[in-house]
C-alpha positions in Angstrom: -7.2 11.4 -5.4 -8.2 11.4 -1.7 -10.1 14.2 -0.2 -10.0 14.8 3.6 -12.4 17.2 5.2 -11.9 18.2 8.9 -14.2 20.4 11.0 -12.7 22.2 14.0 -14.2 24.0 17.0 -17.7 23.0 16.1 -20.0 21.3 18.5 -22.4 20.4 15.7 -20.9 18.5 12.8 -22.3 20.1 9.7 -22.6 17.2 7.2 -23.9 19.4 4.5 -20.8 21.6 4.7 -18.6 18.6 4.5 -20.4 17.2 1.5 -20.2 20.6 -0.2 -16.4 20.7 0.4 -15.9 17.2 -1.0 -18.0 18.2 -4.1 -16.0 21.4 -4.6 -12.7 19.7 -4.2 -13.8 17.0 -6.7 -13.6 19.8 -9.3 -9.9 20.0 -8.6 -9.6 16.4 -9.4 -11.1 16.9 -12.8 -9.0 20.0 -13.7 -5.7 18.8 -12.2 -5.3 15.0 -12.5 -1.8 15.1 -10.9 -3.1 16.2 -7.6 -2.9 13.2 -5.3 -4.4 14.5 -2.0 -6.5 17.4 -0.9 -7.0 18.3 2.8 -9.6 20.8 3.8 -9.8 22.2 7.3 -12.9 24.2 8.2 -12.7 26.1 11.5 -15.7 27.8 13.1 -15.2 30.8 15.4 -18.5 31.1 17.4 -17.6 34.4 19.0 -16.9 36.3 15.8 -19.4 34.2 13.7 -16.6 33.6 11.1 -15.6 30.5 9.2 -12.0 29.8 8.1 -11.2 27.3 5.4 -7.7 26.0 4.7 -7.0 23.9 1.6 -3.7 22.0 1.2 -3.2 20.1 -2.1 -0.4 17.7 -2.6 0.9 17.3 -6.2 3.1 14.3 -7.0 4.5 14.0 -3.5 5.1 17.6 -2.8 3.0 20.2 -1.1 1.7 22.3 -3.9 -0.9 24.7 -2.5 -1.8 26.1 0.8 -4.8 28.5 0.7 -6.6 30.1 3.7 -9.7 32.2 3.6 -12.1 33.8 6.1 -15.8 34.6 5.6 -19.0 34.8 7.6 -20.6 32.1 5.3 -19.5 28.5 5.3 -20.0 27.8 1.6 -18.5 31.1 0.4 -15.3 30.4 2.4 -15.0 27.0 0.8 -15.5 28.5 -2.6 -12.9 31.3 -2.0 -10.3 28.8 -0.7 -10.9 26.4 -3.6 -10.6 29.3 -6.2 -7.3 30.4 -4.7 -6.0 26.8 -4.7 -7.1 26.5 -8.4 -5.2 29.6 -9.3 -2.1 28.4 -7.5 -2.2 25.0 -9.1 -2.7 26.6 -12.6 0.3 28.8 -12.0 2.4 25.7 -11.0 1.2 23.9 -14.1 2.3 26.7 -16.4 5.7 27.0 -14.7 6.3 23.3 -15.0 5.4 23.3 -18.7 7.6 26.2 -19.4 10.5 24.4 -17.7 9.9 21.3 -20.0 10.0 23.5 -23.1 13.2 25.2 -22.0 14.9 21.8 -21.3 13.8 20.5 -24.7 15.1 23.6 -26.5 18.4 23.4 -24.6 18.8 19.7 -25.5 18.2 20.2 -29.2 21.3 20.7 -31.3 21.4 23.8 -33.4 23.8 23.9 -36.4 
C-alpha cells in the first residue's frame, strides 16, 4: 500500500505532521489489506488558524473513501479524518461480505 501525504498553503513544511499522518494511515494498512493507496492532503489556513485533512483511500482500483475534517490542531484533524475513513471502509467491507453471502445462497440449489 502506498501512502502519499501532501501539505498545502504552508510556508513551513511540518515533517512531524507528515510522519504522524504516515504512521496513522499505516494502521489502515493493517486493518484493511485490500486498500491499495491512501492519499492525505493537509491544508493550513493561517488566517483562521485551522487545519483541514482530506483522506482518499483506493480499494482494489476504485475510490472507496473520501473523508474531510477541520480542526484547530494538526494531529487531531488527522485522527478525525482517519477515524471517518476507517468507519467508511468497515461499512464497505460489511456490504461486500453480505453481497457474497447473498450470491452464494442464490446459487445453491434448494430441493
